[in-house]
mmJSON file of the N, C-alpha and C atoms, coordinates in Angstrom:
{"data_MODEL":{"atom_site":{
"group_PDB":["ATOM","ATOM","ATOM","ATOM","ATOM","ATOM","ATOM","ATOM","ATOM","ATOM","ATOM","ATOM","ATOM","ATOM","ATOM","ATOM","ATOM","ATOM","ATOM","ATOM","ATOM","ATOM","ATOM","ATOM","ATOM","ATOM","ATOM","ATOM","ATOM","ATOM","ATOM","ATOM","ATOM","ATOM","ATOM","ATOM","ATOM","ATOM","ATOM","ATOM","ATOM","ATOM","ATOM","ATOM","ATOM","ATOM","ATOM","ATOM","ATOM","ATOM","ATOM","ATOM","ATOM","ATOM","ATOM","ATOM","ATOM","ATOM","ATOM","ATOM","ATOM","ATOM","ATOM","ATOM","ATOM","ATOM","ATOM","ATOM","ATOM","ATOM","ATOM","ATOM","ATOM","ATOM","ATOM","ATOM","ATOM","ATOM","ATOM","ATOM","ATOM","ATOM","ATOM","ATOM","ATOM","ATOM","ATOM","ATOM","ATOM","ATOM","ATOM","ATOM","ATOM","ATOM","ATOM","ATOM","ATOM","ATOM","ATOM","ATOM","ATOM","ATOM","ATOM","ATOM","ATOM","ATOM","ATOM","ATOM","ATOM","ATOM","ATOM","ATOM","ATOM","ATOM","ATOM","ATOM","ATOM","ATOM","ATOM","ATOM","ATOM","ATOM","ATOM","ATOM","ATOM","ATOM","ATOM","ATOM","ATOM","ATOM","ATOM","ATOM","ATOM","ATOM","ATOM","ATOM","ATOM","ATOM","ATOM","ATOM","ATOM","ATOM","ATOM","ATOM","ATOM","ATOM","ATOM","ATOM","ATOM","ATOM","ATOM","ATOM","ATOM","ATOM","ATOM","ATOM","ATOM","ATOM","ATOM","ATOM","ATOM","ATOM","ATOM","ATOM","ATOM","ATOM","ATOM","ATOM","ATOM","ATOM","ATOM","ATOM","ATOM","ATOM","ATOM","ATOM","ATOM","ATOM","ATOM","ATOM","ATOM","ATOM","ATOM","ATOM","ATOM","ATOM","ATOM","ATOM","ATOM","ATOM","ATOM","ATOM","ATOM","ATOM","ATOM","ATOM","ATOM","ATOM","ATOM","ATOM","ATOM","ATOM","ATOM","ATOM","ATOM","ATOM","ATOM","ATOM","ATOM","ATOM","ATOM","ATOM","ATOM","ATOM","ATOM","ATOM","ATOM","ATOM","ATOM","ATOM","ATOM","ATOM","ATOM","ATOM","ATOM","ATOM","ATOM","ATOM","ATOM","ATOM","ATOM"],
"id":[1,2,3,4,5,6,7,8,9,10,11,12,13,14,15,16,17,18,19,20,21,22,23,24,25,26,27,28,29,30,31,32,33,34,35,36,37,38,39,40,41,42,43,44,45,46,47,48,49,50,51,52,53,54,55,56,57,58,59,60,61,62,63,64,65,66,67,68,69,70,71,72,73,74,75,76,77,78,79,80,81,82,83,84,85,86,87,88,89,90,91,92,93,94,95,96,97,98,99,100,101,102,103,104,105,106,107,108,109,110,111,112,113,114,115,116,117,118,119,120,121,122,123,124,125,126,127,128,129,130,131,132,133,134,135,136,137,138,139,140,141,142,143,144,145,146,147,148,149,150,151,152,153,154,155,156,157,158,159,160,161,162,163,164,165,166,167,168,169,170,171,172,173,174,175,176,177,178,179,180,181,182,183,184,185,186,187,188,189,190,191,192,193,194,195,196,197,198,199,200,201,202,203,204,205,206,207,208,209,210,211,212,213,214,215,216,217,218,219,220,221,222,223,224,225,226,227,228,229,230,231],
"type_symbol":["N","C","C","N","C","C","N","C","C","N","C","C","N","C","C","N","C","C","N","C","C","N","C","C","N","C","C","N","C","C","N","C","C","N","C","C","N","C","C","N","C","C","N","C","C","N","C","C","N","C","C","N","C","C","N","C","C","N","C","C","N","C","C","N","C","C","N","C","C","N","C","C","N","C","C","N","C","C","N","C","C","N","C","C","N","C","C","N","C","C","N","C","C","N","C","C","N","C","C","N","C","C","N","C","C","N","C","C","N","C","C","N","C","C","N","C","C","N","C","C","N","C","C","N","C","C","N","C","C","N","C","C","N","C","C","N","C","C","N","C","C","N","C","C","N","C","C","N","C","C","N","C","C","N","C","C","N","C","C","N","C","C","N","C","C","N","C","C","N","C","C","N","C","C","N","C","C","N","C","C","N","C","C","N","C","C","N","C","C","N","C","C","N","C","C","N","C","C","N","C","C","N","C","C","N","C","C","N","C","C","N","C","C","N","C","C","N","C","C","N","C","C","N","C","C","N","C","C","N","C","C"],
"label_atom_id":["N","CA","C","N","CA","C","N","CA","C","N","CA","C","N","CA","C","N","CA","C","N","CA","C","N","CA","C","N","CA","C","N","CA","C","N","CA","C","N","CA","C","N","CA","C","N","CA","C","N","CA","C","N","CA","C","N","CA","C","N","CA","C","N","CA","C","N","CA","C","N","CA","C","N","CA","C","N","CA","C","N","CA","C","N","CA","C","N","CA","C","N","CA","C","N","CA","C","N","CA","C","N","CA","C","N","CA","C","N","CA","C","N","CA","C","N","CA","C","N","CA","C","N","CA","C","N","CA","C","N","CA","C","N","CA","C","N","CA","C","N","CA","C","N","CA","C","N","CA","C","N","CA","C","N","CA","C","N","CA","C","N","CA","C","N","CA","C","N","CA","C","N","CA","C","N","CA","C","N","CA","C","N","CA","C","N","CA","C","N","CA","C","N","CA","C","N","CA","C","N","CA","C","N","CA","C","N","CA","C","N","CA","C","N","CA","C","N","CA","C","N","CA","C","N","CA","C","N","CA","C","N","CA","C","N","CA","C","N","CA","C","N","CA","C","N","CA","C","N","CA","C","N","CA","C","N","CA","C","N","CA","C","N","CA","C","N","CA","C"],
"label_alt_id":[null,null,null,null,null,null,null,null,null,null,null,null,null,null,null,null,null,null,null,null,null,null,null,null,null,null,null,null,null,null,null,null,null,null,null,null,null,null,null,null,null,null,null,null,null,null,null,null,null,null,null,null,null,null,null,null,null,null,null,null,null,null,null,null,null,null,null,null,null,null,null,null,null,null,null,null,null,null,null,null,null,null,null,null,null,null,null,null,null,null,null,null,null,null,null,null,null,null,null,null,null,null,null,null,null,null,null,null,null,null,null,null,null,null,null,null,null,null,null,null,null,null,null,null,null,null,null,null,null,null,null,null,null,null,null,null,null,null,null,null,null,null,null,null,null,null,null,null,null,null,null,null,null,null,null,null,null,null,null,null,null,null,null,null,null,null,null,null,null,null,null,null,null,null,null,null,null,null,null,null,null,null,null,null,null,null,null,null,null,null,null,null,null,null,null,null,null,null,null,null,null,null,null,null,null,null,null,null,null,null,null,null,null,null,null,null,null,null,null,null,null,null,null,null,null,null,null,null,null,null,null],
"label_comp_id":["UNK","UNK","UNK","UNK","UNK","UNK","UNK","UNK","UNK","UNK","UNK","UNK","UNK","UNK","UNK","UNK","UNK","UNK","UNK","UNK","UNK","UNK","UNK","UNK","UNK","UNK","UNK","UNK","UNK","UNK","UNK","UNK","UNK","UNK","UNK","UNK","UNK","UNK","UNK","UNK","UNK","UNK","UNK","UNK","UNK","UNK","UNK","UNK","UNK","UNK","UNK","UNK","UNK","UNK","UNK","UNK","UNK","UNK","UNK","UNK","UNK","UNK","UNK","UNK","UNK","UNK","UNK","UNK","UNK","UNK","UNK","UNK","UNK","UNK","UNK","UNK","UNK","UNK","UNK","UNK","UNK","UNK","UNK","UNK","UNK","UNK","UNK","UNK","UNK","UNK","UNK","UNK","UNK","UNK","UNK","UNK","UNK","UNK","UNK","UNK","UNK","UNK","UNK","UNK","UNK","UNK","UNK","UNK","UNK","UNK","UNK","UNK","UNK","UNK","UNK","UNK","UNK","UNK","UNK","UNK","UNK","UNK","UNK","UNK","UNK","UNK","UNK","UNK","UNK","UNK","UNK","UNK","UNK","UNK","UNK","UNK","UNK","UNK","UNK","UNK","UNK","UNK","UNK","UNK","UNK","UNK","UNK","UNK","UNK","UNK","UNK","UNK","UNK","UNK","UNK","UNK","UNK","UNK","UNK","UNK","UNK","UNK","UNK","UNK","UNK","UNK","UNK","UNK","UNK","UNK","UNK","UNK","UNK","UNK","UNK","UNK","UNK","UNK","UNK","UNK","UNK","UNK","UNK","UNK","UNK","UNK","UNK","UNK","UNK","UNK","UNK","UNK","UNK","UNK","UNK","UNK","UNK","UNK","UNK","UNK","UNK","UNK","UNK","UNK","UNK","UNK","UNK","UNK","UNK","UNK","UNK","UNK","UNK","UNK","UNK","UNK","UNK","UNK","UNK","UNK","UNK","UNK","UNK","UNK","UNK","UNK","UNK","UNK","UNK","UNK","UNK"],
"label_asym_id":["A","A","A","A","A","A","A","A","A","A","A","A","A","A","A","A","A","A","A","A","A","A","A","A","A","A","A","A","A","A","A","A","A","A","A","A","A","A","A","A","A","A","A","A","A","A","A","A","A","A","A","A","A","A","A","A","A","A","A","A","A","A","A","A","A","A","A","A","A","A","A","A","A","A","A","A","A","A","A","A","A","A","A","A","A","A","A","A","A","A","A","A","A","A","A","A","A","A","A","A","A","A","A","A","A","A","A","A","A","A","A","A","A","A","A","A","A","A","A","A","A","A","A","A","A","A","A","A","A","A","A","A","A","A","A","A","A","A","A","A","A","A","A","A","A","A","A","A","A","A","A","A","A","A","A","A","A","A","A","A","A","A","A","A","A","A","A","A","A","A","A","A","A","A","A","A","A","A","A","A","A","A","A","A","A","A","A","A","A","A","A","A","A","A","A","A","A","A","A","A","A","A","A","A","A","A","A","A","A","A","A","A","A","A","A","A","A","A","A","A","A","A","A","A","A","A","A","A","A","A","A"],
"label_entity_id":["1","1","1","1","1","1","1","1","1","1","1","1","1","1","1","1","1","1","1","1","1","1","1","1","1","1","1","1","1","1","1","1","1","1","1","1","1","1","1","1","1","1","1","1","1","1","1","1","1","1","1","1","1","1","1","1","1","1","1","1","1","1","1","1","1","1","1","1","1","1","1","1","1","1","1","1","1","1","1","1","1","1","1","1","1","1","1","1","1","1","1","1","1","1","1","1","1","1","1","1","1","1","1","1","1","1","1","1","1","1","1","1","1","1","1","1","1","1","1","1","1","1","1","1","1","1","1","1","1","1","1","1","1","1","1","1","1","1","1","1","1","1","1","1","1","1","1","1","1","1","1","1","1","1","1","1","1","1","1","1","1","1","1","1","1","1","1","1","1","1","1","1","1","1","1","1","1","1","1","1","1","1","1","1","1","1","1","1","1","1","1","1","1","1","1","1","1","1","1","1","1","1","1","1","1","1","1","1","1","1","1","1","1","1","1","1","1","1","1","1","1","1","1","1","1","1","1","1","1","1","1"],
"label_seq_id":[1,1,1,2,2,2,3,3,3,4,4,4,5,5,5,6,6,6,7,7,7,8,8,8,9,9,9,10,10,10,11,11,11,12,12,12,13,13,13,14,14,14,15,15,15,16,16,16,17,17,17,18,18,18,19,19,19,20,20,20,21,21,21,22,22,22,23,23,23,24,24,24,25,25,25,26,26,26,27,27,27,28,28,28,29,29,29,30,30,30,31,31,31,32,32,32,33,33,33,34,34,34,35,35,35,36,36,36,37,37,37,38,38,38,39,39,39,40,40,40,41,41,41,42,42,42,43,43,43,44,44,44,45,45,45,46,46,46,47,47,47,48,48,48,49,49,49,50,50,50,51,51,51,52,52,52,53,53,53,54,54,54,55,55,55,56,56,56,57,57,57,58,58,58,59,59,59,60,60,60,61,61,61,62,62,62,63,63,63,64,64,64,65,65,65,66,66,66,67,67,67,68,68,68,69,69,69,70,70,70,71,71,71,72,72,72,73,73,73,74,74,74,75,75,75,76,76,76,77,77,77],
"pdbx_PDB_ins_code":[null,null,null,null,null,null,null,null,null,null,null,null,null,null,null,null,null,null,null,null,null,null,null,null,null,null,null,null,null,null,null,null,null,null,null,null,null,null,null,null,null,null,null,null,null,null,null,null,null,null,null,null,null,null,null,null,null,null,null,null,null,null,null,null,null,null,null,null,null,null,null,null,null,null,null,null,null,null,null,null,null,null,null,null,null,null,null,null,null,null,null,null,null,null,null,null,null,null,null,null,null,null,null,null,null,null,null,null,null,null,null,null,null,null,null,null,null,null,null,null,null,null,null,null,null,null,null,null,null,null,null,null,null,null,null,null,null,null,null,null,null,null,null,null,null,null,null,null,null,null,null,null,null,null,null,null,null,null,null,null,null,null,null,null,null,null,null,null,null,null,null,null,null,null,null,null,null,null,null,null,null,null,null,null,null,null,null,null,null,null,null,null,null,null,null,null,null,null,null,null,null,null,null,null,null,null,null,null,null,null,null,null,null,null,null,null,null,null,null,null,null,null,null,null,null,null,null,null,null,null,null],
"Cartn_x":[-13.898,-12.474,-11.762,-12.253,-11.654,-12.487,-13.34,-14.184,-15.169,-15.584,-16.564,-17.983,-18.202,-19.53,-19.534,-20.24,-20.254,-21.23,-22.008,-23.027,-22.504,-21.277,-20.729,-20.441,-20.694,-20.412,-19.01,-18.565,-17.231,-17.162,-16.066,-15.884,-15.364,-14.444,-13.854,-14.216,-14.35,-14.605,-13.308,-13.445,-12.267,-11.37,-11.955,-11.18,-10.326,-10.901,-10.148,-9.026,-9.281,-8.231,-7.098,-7.435,-6.4,-5.602,-6.281,-5.548,-4.605,-5.001,-4.111,-2.909,-3.124,-2.019,-1.046,-1.561,-0.698,0.133,-0.488,0.236,1.295,0.95,1.909,3.061,2.761,3.814,4.74,4.168,4.987,5.886,5.35,6.165,7.29,7.019,8.068,9.168,8.798,9.792,10.661,10.043,10.808,11.737,11.254,12.099,13.251,12.992,14.035,15.111,14.697,15.664,16.454,15.865,16.516,17.226,17.383,17.935,19.382,20.134,21.541,21.799,20.749,20.89,20.171,20.596,19.882,18.951,17.785,16.796,17.297,17.935,18.384,19.468,20.281,21.28,20.626,19.595,18.881,18.152,17.504,16.726,17.643,18.859,19.798,20.155,20.025,20.32,19.145,17.964,16.78,16.815,16.193,16.055,15.137,15.382,14.597,13.115,12.802,11.393,10.697,11.382,10.79,10.577,11.529,11.377,10.208,10.111,8.992,7.654,7.62,6.376,5.976,6.954,6.651,6.081,6.69,6.162,4.756,4.541,3.219,2.155,2.489,1.532,1.22,2.251,2.01,1.14,1.414,0.593,-0.84,-1.006,-2.348,-3.115,-2.468,-3.144,-3.521,-2.672,-3.013,-4.198,-4.219,-5.292,-6.639,-6.671,-7.964,-8.476,-7.625,-8.108,-8.536,-8.367,-8.788,-10.313,-10.85,-12.272,-13.141,-12.557,-13.359,-13.864,-15.007,-15.575,-14.924,-14.156,-13.491,-12.127,-12.024,-10.759,-9.813,-8.537,-7.525,-7.747,-7.493,-7.867,-7.199,-5.986,-5.32,-6.043,-6.752,-7.453,-8.813,-9.221,-10.527,-10.492,-9.331,-9.247,-8.869],
"Cartn_y":[4.348,4.319,3.861,4.288,3.884,2.816,2.135,1.052,1.507,2.778,3.275,2.985,2.864,2.608,1.226,0.294,-1.092,-1.334,-0.328,-0.547,-0.323,0.117,0.392,-0.885,-0.822,-1.958,-1.881,-2.962,-2.951,-1.981,-1.272,-0.297,-0.98,-1.909,-2.615,-4.091,-4.664,-6.098,-6.856,-8.143,-8.977,-8.988,-9.032,-9.022,-7.763,-6.603,-5.355,-5.301,-5.795,-5.807,-6.749,-7.934,-8.875,-8.354,-7.697,-7.156,-6.04,-5.233,-4.193,-4.81,-5.858,-6.531,-7.14,-7.748,-8.348,-7.276,-6.163,-5.092,-4.479,-4.191,-3.588,-4.549,-5.835,-6.822,-6.907,-6.9,-6.917,-5.704,-4.536,-3.318,-3.358,-3.866,-3.98,-4.939,-6.053,-7.012,-6.392,-5.688,-5.05,-3.985,-3.173,-2.135,-2.753,-3.843,-4.5,-5.069,-5.687,-6.265,-5.194,-4.023,-2.971,-1.93,-2.181,-1.164,-0.816,-1.718,-1.457,-1.357,-1.212,-1.162,0.059,0.494,1.56,0.912,1.481,0.892,0.856,1.928,1.953,0.903,0.592,-0.463,-1.837,-2.043,-3.318,-3.517,-2.464,-2.572,-2.782,-2.28,-2.481,-3.949,-4.75,-6.183,-6.988,-6.396,-7.1,-7.197,-8.226,-8.289,-7.166,-6.726,-5.619,-5.97,-7.23,-7.644,-7.454,-7.766,-7.602,-6.134,-5.279,-3.838,-3.297,-3.697,-3.261,-3.75,-4.989,-5.524,-4.763,-4.415,-3.647,-2.282,-1.601,-0.309,-0.477,-1.517,-1.75,-1.979,-2.77,-3.032,-1.746,-0.943,0.317,1.264,1.375,2.242,1.735,0.422,-0.153,0.13,-0.047,0.209,1.676,2.578,4.002,4.284,3.675,3.931,3.429,2.282,1.748,2.411,3.12,3.791,5.222,5.724,7.083,7.137,8.324,8.507,8.514,8.397,8.467,9.879,10.001,11.327,12.031,11.313,11.918,12.438,13.73,14.338,14.4,14.396,14.548,15.887,15.961,17.144,18.417,18.33,19.527,20.123,19.301,19.793,20.397,20.344,20.857,22.337,22.945,24.358,25.205],
"Cartn_z":[21.623,21.431,22.706,23.822,25.089,25.787,25.029,25.528,26.594,26.545,27.499,27.04,25.737,25.193,24.558,25.153,24.685,23.539,23.136,22.105,20.691,20.54,19.217,18.444,17.143,16.284,15.719,15.103,14.505,13.33,13.225,12.159,10.9,11.055,9.925,9.971,8.786,8.712,8.972,9.231,9.457,8.231,7.04,5.798,5.69,5.991,5.906,6.938,8.144,9.16,8.768,8.247,7.834,6.65,5.702,4.556,5.0,5.96,6.481,7.188,7.951,8.643,7.637,6.573,5.549,4.849,4.477,3.785,4.696,5.933,6.864,7.15,7.324,7.543,6.339,5.14,3.93,3.828,4.147,4.099,5.13,6.317,7.332,6.895,6.272,5.793,4.708,3.766,2.689,3.254,4.168,4.77,5.558,6.255,7.025,6.103,4.991,4.051,3.306,3.086,2.299,3.167,4.449,5.341,5.03,4.427,4.118,2.621,1.818,0.366,-0.171,-1.342,-2.047,-3.071,-3.24,-4.139,-5.578,-6.035,-7.428,-7.686,-6.694,-6.863,-6.938,-6.159,-6.181,-7.503,-7.986,-9.226,-10.427,-10.388,-11.494,-11.676,-10.639,-10.742,-11.287,-11.331,-11.829,-13.342,-13.916,-15.377,-15.874,-17.095,-17.662,-17.743,-17.989,-18.073,-16.731,-15.649,-14.317,-13.98,-14.333,-14.092,-14.904,-16.167,-17.004,-16.482,-16.0,-15.439,-14.176,-13.346,-12.131,-12.486,-13.477,-13.93,-14.494,-15.264,-15.843,-14.789,-13.776,-12.69,-11.937,-11.65,-10.937,-11.755,-13.055,-13.908,-14.005,-14.108,-14.164,-12.878,-11.734,-10.46,-10.302,-10.776,-10.738,-11.64,-12.818,-13.783,-13.279,-12.61,-12.181,-10.91,-10.174,-8.967,-9.232,-10.43,-10.769,-10.876,-10.807,-11.048,-9.815,-8.646,-7.44,-7.208,-6.588,-6.359,-5.169,-4.377,-3.224,-3.647,-3.838,-4.247,-3.055,-3.344,-2.304,-1.611,-0.324,0.45,-0.058,-0.617,-1.112,-2.31,-3.06,-4.242,-3.901,-2.656,-2.277,-1.925,-1.879,-1.503,-2.686],
"occupancy":[1.0,1.0,1.0,1.0,1.0,1.0,1.0,1.0,1.0,1.0,1.0,1.0,1.0,1.0,1.0,1.0,1.0,1.0,1.0,1.0,1.0,1.0,1.0,1.0,1.0,1.0,1.0,1.0,1.0,1.0,1.0,1.0,1.0,1.0,1.0,1.0,1.0,1.0,1.0,1.0,1.0,1.0,1.0,1.0,1.0,1.0,1.0,1.0,1.0,1.0,1.0,1.0,1.0,1.0,1.0,1.0,1.0,1.0,1.0,1.0,1.0,1.0,1.0,1.0,1.0,1.0,1.0,1.0,1.0,1.0,1.0,1.0,1.0,1.0,1.0,1.0,1.0,1.0,1.0,1.0,1.0,1.0,1.0,1.0,1.0,1.0,1.0,1.0,1.0,1.0,1.0,1.0,1.0,1.0,1.0,1.0,1.0,1.0,1.0,1.0,1.0,1.0,1.0,1.0,1.0,1.0,1.0,1.0,1.0,1.0,1.0,1.0,1.0,1.0,1.0,1.0,1.0,1.0,1.0,1.0,1.0,1.0,1.0,1.0,1.0,1.0,1.0,1.0,1.0,1.0,1.0,1.0,1.0,1.0,1.0,1.0,1.0,1.0,1.0,1.0,1.0,1.0,1.0,1.0,1.0,1.0,1.0,1.0,1.0,1.0,1.0,1.0,1.0,1.0,1.0,1.0,1.0,1.0,1.0,1.0,1.0,1.0,1.0,1.0,1.0,1.0,1.0,1.0,1.0,1.0,1.0,1.0,1.0,1.0,1.0,1.0,1.0,1.0,1.0,1.0,1.0,1.0,1.0,1.0,1.0,1.0,1.0,1.0,1.0,1.0,1.0,1.0,1.0,1.0,1.0,1.0,1.0,1.0,1.0,1.0,1.0,1.0,1.0,1.0,1.0,1.0,1.0,1.0,1.0,1.0,1.0,1.0,1.0,1.0,1.0,1.0,1.0,1.0,1.0,1.0,1.0,1.0,1.0,1.0,1.0,1.0,1.0,1.0,1.0,1.0,1.0],
"B_iso_or_equiv":[0.0,0.0,0.0,0.0,0.0,0.0,0.0,0.0,0.0,0.0,0.0,0.0,0.0,0.0,0.0,0.0,0.0,0.0,0.0,0.0,0.0,0.0,0.0,0.0,0.0,0.0,0.0,0.0,0.0,0.0,0.0,0.0,0.0,0.0,0.0,0.0,0.0,0.0,0.0,0.0,0.0,0.0,0.0,0.0,0.0,0.0,0.0,0.0,0.0,0.0,0.0,0.0,0.0,0.0,0.0,0.0,0.0,0.0,0.0,0.0,0.0,0.0,0.0,0.0,0.0,0.0,0.0,0.0,0.0,0.0,0.0,0.0,0.0,0.0,0.0,0.0,0.0,0.0,0.0,0.0,0.0,0.0,0.0,0.0,0.0,0.0,0.0,0.0,0.0,0.0,0.0,0.0,0.0,0.0,0.0,0.0,0.0,0.0,0.0,0.0,0.0,0.0,0.0,0.0,0.0,0.0,0.0,0.0,0.0,0.0,0.0,0.0,0.0,0.0,0.0,0.0,0.0,0.0,0.0,0.0,0.0,0.0,0.0,0.0,0.0,0.0,0.0,0.0,0.0,0.0,0.0,0.0,0.0,0.0,0.0,0.0,0.0,0.0,0.0,0.0,0.0,0.0,0.0,0.0,0.0,0.0,0.0,0.0,0.0,0.0,0.0,0.0,0.0,0.0,0.0,0.0,0.0,0.0,0.0,0.0,0.0,0.0,0.0,0.0,0.0,0.0,0.0,0.0,0.0,0.0,0.0,0.0,0.0,0.0,0.0,0.0,0.0,0.0,0.0,0.0,0.0,0.0,0.0,0.0,0.0,0.0,0.0,0.0,0.0,0.0,0.0,0.0,0.0,0.0,0.0,0.0,0.0,0.0,0.0,0.0,0.0,0.0,0.0,0.0,0.0,0.0,0.0,0.0,0.0,0.0,0.0,0.0,0.0,0.0,0.0,0.0,0.0,0.0,0.0,0.0,0.0,0.0,0.0,0.0,0.0,0.0,0.0,0.0,0.0,0.0,0.0],
"pdbx_formal_charge":[null,null,null,null,null,null,null,null,null,null,null,null,null,null,null,null,null,null,null,null,null,null,null,null,null,null,null,null,null,null,null,null,null,null,null,null,null,null,null,null,null,null,null,null,null,null,null,null,null,null,null,null,null,null,null,null,null,null,null,null,null,null,null,null,null,null,null,null,null,null,null,null,null,null,null,null,null,null,null,null,null,null,null,null,null,null,null,null,null,null,null,null,null,null,null,null,null,null,null,null,null,null,null,null,null,null,null,null,null,null,null,null,null,null,null,null,null,null,null,null,null,null,null,null,null,null,null,null,null,null,null,null,null,null,null,null,null,null,null,null,null,null,null,null,null,null,null,null,null,null,null,null,null,null,null,null,null,null,null,null,null,null,null,null,null,null,null,null,null,null,null,null,null,null,null,null,null,null,null,null,null,null,null,null,null,null,null,null,null,null,null,null,null,null,null,null,null,null,null,null,null,null,null,null,null,null,null,null,null,null,null,null,null,null,null,null,null,null,null,null,null,null,null,null,null,null,null,null,null,null,null],
"auth_seq_id":[1,1,1,2,2,2,3,3,3,4,4,4,5,5,5,6,6,6,7,7,7,8,8,8,9,9,9,10,10,10,11,11,11,12,12,12,13,13,13,14,14,14,15,15,15,16,16,16,17,17,17,18,18,18,19,19,19,20,20,20,21,21,21,22,22,22,23,23,23,24,24,24,25,25,25,26,26,26,27,27,27,28,28,28,29,29,29,30,30,30,31,31,31,32,32,32,33,33,33,34,34,34,35,35,35,36,36,36,37,37,37,38,38,38,39,39,39,40,40,40,41,41,41,42,42,42,43,43,43,44,44,44,45,45,45,46,46,46,47,47,47,48,48,48,49,49,49,50,50,50,51,51,51,52,52,52,53,53,53,54,54,54,55,55,55,56,56,56,57,57,57,58,58,58,59,59,59,60,60,60,61,61,61,62,62,62,63,63,63,64,64,64,65,65,65,66,66,66,67,67,67,68,68,68,69,69,69,70,70,70,71,71,71,72,72,72,73,73,73,74,74,74,75,75,75,76,76,76,77,77,77],
"auth_comp_id":["UNK","UNK","UNK","UNK","UNK","UNK","UNK","UNK","UNK","UNK","UNK","UNK","UNK","UNK","UNK","UNK","UNK","UNK","UNK","UNK","UNK","UNK","UNK","UNK","UNK","UNK","UNK","UNK","UNK","UNK","UNK","UNK","UNK","UNK","UNK","UNK","UNK","UNK","UNK","UNK","UNK","UNK","UNK","UNK","UNK","UNK","UNK","UNK","UNK","UNK","UNK","UNK","UNK","UNK","UNK","UNK","UNK","UNK","UNK","UNK","UNK","UNK","UNK","UNK","UNK","UNK","UNK","UNK","UNK","UNK","UNK","UNK","UNK","UNK","UNK","UNK","UNK","UNK","UNK","UNK","UNK","UNK","UNK","UNK","UNK","UNK","UNK","UNK","UNK","UNK","UNK","UNK","UNK","UNK","UNK","UNK","UNK","UNK","UNK","UNK","UNK","UNK","UNK","UNK","UNK","UNK","UNK","UNK","UNK","UNK","UNK","UNK","UNK","UNK","UNK","UNK","UNK","UNK","UNK","UNK","UNK","UNK","UNK","UNK","UNK","UNK","UNK","UNK","UNK","UNK","UNK","UNK","UNK","UNK","UNK","UNK","UNK","UNK","UNK","UNK","UNK","UNK","UNK","UNK","UNK","UNK","UNK","UNK","UNK","UNK","UNK","UNK","UNK","UNK","UNK","UNK","UNK","UNK","UNK","UNK","UNK","UNK","UNK","UNK","UNK","UNK","UNK","UNK","UNK","UNK","UNK","UNK","UNK","UNK","UNK","UNK","UNK","UNK","UNK","UNK","UNK","UNK","UNK","UNK","UNK","UNK","UNK","UNK","UNK","UNK","UNK","UNK","UNK","UNK","UNK","UNK","UNK","UNK","UNK","UNK","UNK","UNK","UNK","UNK","UNK","UNK","UNK","UNK","UNK","UNK","UNK","UNK","UNK","UNK","UNK","UNK","UNK","UNK","UNK","UNK","UNK","UNK","UNK","UNK","UNK","UNK","UNK","UNK","UNK","UNK","UNK"],
"auth_asym_id":["A","A","A","A","A","A","A","A","A","A","A","A","A","A","A","A","A","A","A","A","A","A","A","A","A","A","A","A","A","A","A","A","A","A","A","A","A","A","A","A","A","A","A","A","A","A","A","A","A","A","A","A","A","A","A","A","A","A","A","A","A","A","A","A","A","A","A","A","A","A","A","A","A","A","A","A","A","A","A","A","A","A","A","A","A","A","A","A","A","A","A","A","A","A","A","A","A","A","A","A","A","A","A","A","A","A","A","A","A","A","A","A","A","A","A","A","A","A","A","A","A","A","A","A","A","A","A","A","A","A","A","A","A","A","A","A","A","A","A","A","A","A","A","A","A","A","A","A","A","A","A","A","A","A","A","A","A","A","A","A","A","A","A","A","A","A","A","A","A","A","A","A","A","A","A","A","A","A","A","A","A","A","A","A","A","A","A","A","A","A","A","A","A","A","A","A","A","A","A","A","A","A","A","A","A","A","A","A","A","A","A","A","A","A","A","A","A","A","A","A","A","A","A","A","A","A","A","A","A","A","A"],
"auth_atom_id":["N","CA","C","N","CA","C","N","CA","C","N","CA","C","N","CA","C","N","CA","C","N","CA","C","N","CA","C","N","CA","C","N","CA","C","N","CA","C","N","CA","C","N","CA","C","N","CA","C","N","CA","C","N","CA","C","N","CA","C","N","CA","C","N","CA","C","N","CA","C","N","CA","C","N","CA","C","N","CA","C","N","CA","C","N","CA","C","N","CA","C","N","CA","C","N","CA","C","N","CA","C","N","CA","C","N","CA","C","N","CA","C","N","CA","C","N","CA","C","N","CA","C","N","CA","C","N","CA","C","N","CA","C","N","CA","C","N","CA","C","N","CA","C","N","CA","C","N","CA","C","N","CA","C","N","CA","C","N","CA","C","N","CA","C","N","CA","C","N","CA","C","N","CA","C","N","CA","C","N","CA","C","N","CA","C","N","CA","C","N","CA","C","N","CA","C","N","CA","C","N","CA","C","N","CA","C","N","CA","C","N","CA","C","N","CA","C","N","CA","C","N","CA","C","N","CA","C","N","CA","C","N","CA","C","N","CA","C","N","CA","C","N","CA","C","N","CA","C","N","CA","C","N","CA","C","N","CA","C","N","CA","C","N","CA","C","N","CA","C"],
"pdbx_PDB_model_num":[1,1,1,1,1,1,1,1,1,1,1,1,1,1,1,1,1,1,1,1,1,1,1,1,1,1,1,1,1,1,1,1,1,1,1,1,1,1,1,1,1,1,1,1,1,1,1,1,1,1,1,1,1,1,1,1,1,1,1,1,1,1,1,1,1,1,1,1,1,1,1,1,1,1,1,1,1,1,1,1,1,1,1,1,1,1,1,1,1,1,1,1,1,1,1,1,1,1,1,1,1,1,1,1,1,1,1,1,1,1,1,1,1,1,1,1,1,1,1,1,1,1,1,1,1,1,1,1,1,1,1,1,1,1,1,1,1,1,1,1,1,1,1,1,1,1,1,1,1,1,1,1,1,1,1,1,1,1,1,1,1,1,1,1,1,1,1,1,1,1,1,1,1,1,1,1,1,1,1,1,1,1,1,1,1,1,1,1,1,1,1,1,1,1,1,1,1,1,1,1,1,1,1,1,1,1,1,1,1,1,1,1,1,1,1,1,1,1,1,1,1,1,1,1,1,1,1,1,1,1,1]
}}}
């Protein structure tokens, strides 16, 4: 961690590091653009089809990530 041991291998692949940078950059851009707006006011201007598609994508992503054997830490106690 402090570069004292030179024999350690990389923990993350280049793909994982780049995907993290892309996601964090995207979140920073969205937060910067929305700093003076309320989310519910912005979403009210969207077409209903776009709002429904966003809900559908979020539900689909939640559904496909279920089933992992690693439970959230709060559920382990």
